[in-house]
Every structure is written in C-alpha cells, then in structure tokens.
GUTORLUM-217148 format. One line per field, with one value per residue (C-alpha): y, x, z; residue in three letters; residue number from 1. Coordinates in nm, 3 decimals, decimal comma. Layout:
BEGIN
yy	[Y | ...]
xx	[X | ...]
zz	[Z | ...]
r	[ALA | ...]
k	[NUM | ...]
//
This chain:
BEGIN
yy	[-1,933 | -1,843 | -1,615 | -1,355 | -1,332 | -1,393 | -1,079 | -0,895 | -0,974 | -0,878 | -0,550 | -0,432 | -0,584 | -0,378 | -0,109 | -0,118 | -0,186 | 0,112 | 0,390 | 0,216 | 0,253 | 0,667 | 0,683 | 0,553 | 0,775 | 1,084 | 1,141 | 1,248 | 0,924 | 0,650 | 0,811 | 0,722 | 0,417 | 0,236 | 0,395 | 0,238 | -0,091 | -0,001 | -0,011 | -0,393 | -0,489 | -0,713 | -0,690 | -0,865 | -0,567 | -0,298 | -0,459 | -0,519 | -0,135 | -0,029 | -0,240 | -0,112 | 0,239 | 0,201 | 0,046 | 0,258 | 0,553 | 0,322 | 0,065 | 0,143 | 0,545 | 0,478 | 0,242 | 0,487 | 0,791 | 0,550 | 0,399 | 0,062 | -0,259 | -0,321 | -0,715 | -0,623 | -0,414 | -0,584 | -0,883 | -0,598 | -0,565 | -0,943 | -1,156 | -1,278 | -0,985 | -0,880 | -0,517 | -0,302 | -0,013 | 0,175 | 0,079 | 0,054 | 0,463 | 0,455 | 0,333 | 0,605 | 0,913 | 0,835 | 0,783 | 1,147 | 0,990 | 0,922 | 0,760 | 0,891 | 0,799 | 0,978 | 0,856 | 0,621 | 0,826 | 1,027 | 0,689 | 0,630 | 0,413 | 0,110 | -0,058 | -0,392 | -0,497]
xx	[-1,481 | -1,429 | -1,096 | -1,258 | -1,438 | -1,077 | -0,908 | -1,243 | -1,165 | -0,793 | -0,836 | -1,086 | -0,826 | -0,560 | -0,776 | -0,811 | -0,490 | -0,355 | -0,575 | -0,454 | -0,135 | -0,186 | -0,428 | -0,097 | 0,087 | -0,103 | 0,012 | -0,366 | -0,489 | -0,207 | -0,254 | -0,608 | -0,579 | -0,287 | -0,513 | -0,793 | -0,612 | -0,479 | -0,857 | -0,938 | -0,694 | -0,506 | -0,073 | -0,135 | -0,379 | -0,130 | 0,197 | -0,004 | -0,111 | 0,235 | 0,356 | 0,123 | 0,239 | 0,552 | 0,566 | 0,351 | 0,628 | 0,936 | 1,035 | 1,338 | 1,369 | 1,160 | 1,438 | 1,638 | 1,519 | 1,463 | 1,832 | 1,647 | 1,797 | 1,532 | 1,534 | 1,471 | 1,167 | 1,045 | 1,010 | 0,927 | 0,609 | 0,507 | 0,240 | 0,527 | 0,684 | 0,753 | 0,955 | 1,030 | 0,842 | 1,183 | 1,163 | 0,825 | 0,853 | 1,136 | 0,924 | 0,584 | 0,923 | 1,000 | 0,633 | 0,625 | 0,364 | 0,406 | 0,298 | 0,085 | -0,193 | -0,476 | -0,705 | -0,963 | -1,277 | -1,191 | -1,232 | -1,557 | -1,696 | -1,769 | -2,121 | -2,214 | -2,340]
zz	[-1,974 | -2,348 | -2,476 | -2,547 | -2,205 | -2,068 | -2,275 | -2,153 | -1,751 | -1,899 | -2,003 | -1,723 | -1,441 | -1,643 | -1,680 | -1,264 | -1,219 | -1,392 | -1,287 | -0,875 | -0,972 | -1,082 | -0,820 | -0,553 | -0,675 | -0,484 | -0,146 | -0,026 | -0,201 | -0,108 | 0,280 | 0,277 | 0,074 | 0,364 | 0,638 | 0,535 | 0,521 | 0,874 | 0,989 | 0,885 | 1,188 | 0,955 | 0,910 | 0,549 | 0,436 | 0,571 | 0,413 | 0,126 | 0,091 | 0,136 | -0,068 | -0,348 | -0,265 | -0,313 | -0,617 | -0,782 | -0,668 | -0,798 | -0,578 | -0,654 | -0,600 | -0,289 | -0,146 | -0,219 | -0,001 | 0,257 | 0,290 | 0,262 | 0,069 | -0,201 | -0,148 | 0,222 | 0,160 | -0,090 | 0,214 | 0,453 | 0,263 | 0,158 | 0,327 | 0,535 | 0,556 | 0,946 | 0,934 | 1,207 | 1,305 | 1,137 | 0,808 | 0,790 | 0,931 | 0,625 | 0,376 | 0,439 | 0,478 | 0,161 | -0,032 | 0,156 | 0,443 | 0,857 | 1,076 | 1,348 | 1,630 | 1,730 | 2,013 | 1,956 | 2,033 | 1,691 | 1,512 | 1,337 | 1,455 | 1,179 | 1,118 | 1,085 | 0,774]
r	[MET | LYS | LYS | GLN | GLU | LEU | GLU | ASN | ILE | ARG | LYS | VAL | THR | GLY | SER | PHE | ASN | ASP | TYR | LEU | VAL | GLU | GLU | LEU | ARG | ASP | PRO | LYS | PHE | ALA | SER | GLU | TYR | ILE | ASN | ALA | ALA | ILE | GLU | ASP | ASP | ASP | VAL | THR | TYR | PHE | LEU | HIS | ALA | LEU | GLY | ASN | VAL | VAL | LYS | ALA | GLN | GLY | MET | THR | GLU | VAL | THR | LYS | ARG | ALA | GLY | ILE | ASN | ARG | GLU | ASN | ALA | TYR | LYS | ALA | VAL | SER | LYS | GLU | GLY | ASN | PRO | THR | ILE | LYS | ASN | VAL | SER | LYS | LEU | LEU | ASN | ALA | VAL | GLY | LEU | THR | LEU | VAL | THR | GLU | PRO | LEU | GLU | LYS | ARG | PRO | THR | ARG | LYS | ALA | ALA]
k	[1 | 2 | 3 | 4 | 5 | 6 | 7 | 8 | 9 | 10 | 11 | 12 | 13 | 14 | 15 | 16 | 17 | 18 | 19 | 20 | 21 | 22 | 23 | 24 | 25 | 26 | 27 | 28 | 29 | 30 | 31 | 32 | 33 | 34 | 35 | 36 | 37 | 38 | 39 | 40 | 41 | 42 | 43 | 44 | 45 | 46 | 47 | 48 | 49 | 50 | 51 | 52 | 53 | 54 | 55 | 56 | 57 | 58 | 59 | 60 | 61 | 62 | 63 | 64 | 65 | 66 | 67 | 68 | 69 | 70 | 71 | 72 | 73 | 74 | 75 | 76 | 77 | 78 | 79 | 80 | 81 | 82 | 83 | 84 | 85 | 86 | 87 | 88 | 89 | 90 | 91 | 92 | 93 | 94 | 95 | 96 | 97 | 98 | 99 | 100 | 101 | 102 | 103 | 104 | 105 | 106 | 107 | 108 | 109 | 110 | 111 | 112 | 113]
//
C-alpha cells in the first residue's frame, strides 16, 4: 500500500472516531449504541461499547462519579473483562444510563441475512 493511501485511510478513520466520540457523549445515542451491542448476545461487544461510552465521556470523570478505580474500570471493559453487575451499573449510571429489562415479546426480531 502506498504512503498516500495509508494517510487517506488514517484521515477517514480519524474522522469517524472523532464523530463517534462526539455522538457517544449524547445519552440517547449512547443508550442506542449499548443496546445494539447487547442485541449481539456477546458480552465482549457490550463491554467494548460500554468502554467506548465511558472513554468518550472521560474515563477519569466517569470513574470518579461511579466510585470505581480507573484501573479497575479499564479492566472491566477490556476483552478479558468480567465486571460485576454492580460495577456495570455504576458505570452506566455515571454516564447517565441505567440497566433495564423488558419482556422478550417486545424485542424486535432480527431478520436473517
């Protein structure tokens, strides 16, 4: 790959990442983002999404509001993370969200590709 092609990829990726960070500061968007990750039925997607929201809103500030050590928060949302429901709830609350459930029949069904 040529140097200019790599630079173009970095510009596009950087722009998307900047866009995503800005959007994740909005609680409604962050909620939809995390819910989409939950629908994938893979805890690593959920933890990654939660981590992105926390980082977008400022890890230091969020962990202070949550009463969680920064290092523990980073571990909790990592690929190897295995956070307690208590810590997930604290992080969600600190970014202005909450964990809720709903009956399965209310959930939209996914169509096969």
